[in-house]
N, C-alpha and C positions, 0 to 999 in steps of 0.2 A: 504494500500500500504506500503510495507516494504522499508526501506532505507538500503543502503549499509553501513556497519560499517568499518571505518578505525581506527585502533589502533595506535596512534602515539608512537614513541619510548619512550618519557618521561613517558607516561601512562603505557606502558609495563614494564618499569623498576620499577615504583612505585608499580605495581601489584605484581611483583616478590619479591620485598623487603618486602612488607606487608605479602605476603604468607609465606615467610621464617620466619618473626617475629612471626606470629601466630603459625606456625608449630613447632617452637622452644619452645613455651609455652606449647603446648599440641599436640601430634601427631593426625592428622586428622582435627585439627582446621583450618589449612591453606587451606585445601581442602573445608571446609565449607565456609570459607571466599570467596575463588575464585568462588564457585558456586553461592553465593549470588550476587557477582559483575556481573557475567555473566547473572543471572536472571534479574538484573536491566538493563543491556545492551540490553537484548531481548525486554524488554518493550520499551526502547528508540528506538530500531529498528522499532518497530511497530507504536509507537506514539511519535515521537521526540518532539513535541510541548507540550506534557503533563506536562513537568516539567518547572518551571519558568526560565525566563532569569534573571540572577542575575547581570550580567555585560554585556556591549555592545557585543552582538553576542555570549555570553557564557551562557549555561544553566547548571543547577546543579540538579542532582538526588541523593537523599539520599539512600544509600544501607540499606536494611532491616537487622536488628540484629546488624550490625557492625557500628561503628562510622566513616563512610567513605562516601565521595561524588564522584560521577562520573561526571566530568566536560567535557562538549562537545560543539561542534559547529555544527549547521545545515547548510548544503549546499543544498538549495531547488532545484536549477536548476539541480544539479548533482544527486539529490535524494540520498545524502550520509550524514553521520554523522561522524565527526572526534572526537574520544575520546582523549582528550588532557591531562587529568590528572585523577588519582585515588588518591584522596586527603584525608588523615586521618584528621579528625576534631580536633584532639589535637594539630596539627601543627599550627604555626603562620599563621593566616588568610591573613596577608599581602603577604605571599609567594604563595598564591593560584593561582595567574595568572602570575607568573614570568616565563619567558622563554617559552612562548607559541607561 
């Protein structure tokens, strides 16, 4: 059973910012990054409980190839998943759950 995905504004902005950063480093790398993030989200959509809960009600999925986490919340009754952050692992981990 698939869940509906809701991409929160913070996560969208982080994805765009990371895409721009990678694309500035090498043309096409931003697109590879975005594709890996979306592949991760497709897995979450199919199996949201596959990845561990790291903080109360927040799960984290590691993106393949890139040092990035997709942080999300599962809403079982609504059969939806809210993507709350696309977090680069080099950032301060204390900022991982701010303003969610």
